[in-house]
C-alpha positions as CSV (number, residue, x, y, z in Angstrom):
1,X,-9.1,-18.5,1.5
2,X,-10.6,-16.0,-0.6
3,X,-8.0,-16.7,-3.2
4,X,-8.3,-20.5,-3.7
5,X,-11.2,-20.7,-6.4
6,X,-8.7,-18.7,-8.5
7,X,-6.2,-20.4,-8.1
8,X,-7.8,-24.0,-8.3
9,X,-9.4,-22.5,-11.7
10,X,-6.0,-21.4,-12.6
11,X,-4.5,-24.8,-12.6
12,X,-7.6,-26.5,-13.9
13,X,-7.4,-24.0,-16.9
14,X,-3.4,-24.4,-17.7
15,X,-3.8,-28.5,-17.1
16,X,-6.6,-28.7,-20.1
17,X,-6.7,-25.9,-22.1
18,X,-3.1,-24.4,-21.4
19,X,-4.4,-21.0,-20.5
20,X,-1.7,-19.6,-18.9
21,X,-3.0,-16.0,-19.0
22,X,-4.8,-16.9,-15.4
23,X,-2.2,-19.0,-13.5
24,X,-0.1,-15.2,-14.2
25,X,-2.4,-13.6,-12.5
26,X,-1.8,-16.1,-9.6
27,X,2.0,-15.9,-9.5
28,X,1.9,-11.8,-10.1
29,X,-0.5,-12.1,-6.7
30,X,2.5,-14.2,-5.0
31,X,4.9,-11.8,-6.3
32,X,3.3,-8.7,-5.0
33,X,2.5,-10.7,-1.6
34,X,6.2,-11.5,-1.1
35,X,7.4,-8.6,-2.5
36,X,5.2,-6.0,0.0
37,X,6.0,-8.2,3.2
38,X,9.9,-8.4,2.2
39,X,9.7,-4.2,2.1
40,X,7.4,-4.7,5.4
41,X,10.0,-6.6,7.3
42,X,12.6,-4.6,6.4
43,X,11.3,-1.3,7.4
44,X,10.1,-2.8,10.9
45,X,13.6,-4.1,11.2
46,X,15.6,-1.1,10.5
47,X,12.5,0.6,12.6
48,X,13.1,-1.4,15.6
49,X,16.9,-1.9,15.5
50,X,17.7,1.6,14.2
51,X,20.1,3.9,15.8
52,X,18.0,6.4,15.8
53,X,15.3,5.1,18.6
54,X,14.3,8.0,21.7
55,X,13.4,5.2,23.8
56,X,15.3,2.1,24.8
57,X,11.6,-0.1,25.2
58,X,9.8,-2.3,22.9
59,X,8.1,-0.6,20.3
60,X,4.6,-1.7,18.8
61,X,4.4,-2.1,15.2
62,X,1.1,-0.4,15.1
63,X,3.1,2.8,16.0
64,X,5.0,2.4,13.1
65,X,3.0,1.7,10.8
66,X,-0.5,2.4,10.0
67,X,-0.7,0.0,6.7
68,X,-1.7,-3.2,8.5
69,X,-4.3,-4.2,5.8
70,X,-1.7,-3.6,3.2
71,X,-2.2,-7.0,1.2
72,X,-6.0,-6.5,0.9
73,X,-5.8,-4.2,-1.9
74,X,-3.2,-7.0,-3.6
75,X,-6.1,-9.6,-3.1
76,X,-8.9,-6.8,-4.4
77,X,-6.9,-6.3,-7.5
78,X,-6.2,-10.0,-8.3
79,X,-10.0,-10.7,-8.0
80,X,-10.9,-7.6,-9.8
81,X,-8.5,-9.3,-12.7
82,X,-9.5,-12.7,-12.4
83,X,-13.1,-11.5,-12.6
84,X,-13.1,-9.2,-15.5
85,X,-10.8,-11.9,-17.3
86,X,-13.3,-14.7,-16.6
87,X,-17.1,-12.9,-17.5
88,X,-15.7,-9.5,-19.6
89,X,-16.6,-10.9,-23.6
90,X,-13.0,-10.2,-25.6
91,X,-11.2,-10.1,-22.7
92,X,-9.7,-13.4,-23.9
93,X,-8.4,-11.9,-27.5
94,X,-6.6,-9.3,-25.6
95,X,-2.5,-9.3,-25.1
96,X,-1.5,-9.8,-21.7
97,X,2.0,-8.1,-22.4
98,X,2.1,-5.0,-25.5
99,X,5.4,-2.5,-25.3
100,X,3.5,0.2,-27.1
101,X,1.2,0.1,-24.0
102,X,3.6,0.0,-22.0
103,X,4.7,2.7,-23.3
104,X,2.0,4.5,-22.9
105,X,1.1,3.7,-19.6
106,X,4.5,5.5,-18.7
107,X,4.1,8.5,-20.6
108,X,0.4,9.0,-19.3
109,X,2.0,8.4,-15.6
110,X,5.1,10.6,-16.1
111,X,2.8,13.5,-17.9
112,X,-0.7,14.5,-16.6
113,X,-1.1,12.1,-14.0
114,X,1.9,13.1,-11.9
115,X,0.8,16.9,-12.6
116,X,-2.9,16.1,-11.5
117,X,-2.0,14.2,-8.2
118,X,0.6,16.5,-6.9
119,X,-1.7,19.7,-8.1
120,X,-4.6,18.1,-6.0
121,X,-2.3,17.2,-2.9
122,X,-0.9,20.9,-2.8
123,X,-5.0,21.8,-3.1
124,X,-5.4,19.5,-0.3
125,X,-2.6,21.4,1.8
126,X,-4.0,24.8,1.9
127,X,-5.7,26.4,4.1
128,X,-9.0,26.5,2.0
129,X,-10.0,23.1,4.0
130,X,-8.7,24.1,7.5
131,X,-11.1,26.8,7.4
132,X,-13.9,25.5,10.5
133,X,-12.0,22.4,11.8
134,X,-9.3,22.2,14.6
135,X,-6.7,20.8,12.5
136,X,-4.4,23.1,14.1
137,X,-4.4,22.3,17.2
138,X,-1.1,20.0,18.1
139,X,-0.1,17.9,21.0
140,X,3.3,17.0,21.3
141,X,4.3,14.0,23.6
142,X,7.6,13.8,25.4
143,X,8.4,10.7,27.3
144,X,11.9,10.5,29.9
145,X,13.1,8.7,32.4
146,X,13.6,10.5,35.8
147,X,15.0,8.2,38.5
148,X,13.9,5.1,37.5
149,X,10.7,6.1,36.4
150,X,8.9,7.1,33.2
151,X,7.4,10.2,32.8
152,X,4.7,11.8,30.1
153,X,5.3,15.5,29.6
154,X,2.5,16.7,27.1
155,X,1.7,20.5,26.1
156,X,-0.7,21.4,23.7
157,X,-0.1,24.5,21.7
158,X,-2.0,25.8,18.3
159,X,-0.6,26.3,15.1
160,X,-1.3,29.7,13.4
């Protein structure tokens, strides 16, 4: 429903002016949604039918994956790209694909972006952030079946 104006305008632009770039935005959005749904379905299937299950009972998928709103990012990115193409001057003359631009993106990703990402991640996991918080308190929950009934054992402990 959110992308309906984008789809209608893209079809109209292609039919009237042969502007295929807006239609390409729609096609890439559909591809990203289908691709994401396939991966989520495969991972849920492997989790539900896998041989490494501890408890032989049904699984709530809220416990399996916490990314229930993964498609919001795809829709948001598509709308941003579409609005940039529509309202920012000069975007009609930009090529949709250039090999030198792709090489630059790969070099930036492999070089400083990965270094900064991992450095920030390591800094985030240091003791500096844990001062004054209760993040070191953990709880272990064990579910087991004894004499036909499920029992839950809980144990709290502190990591130093």
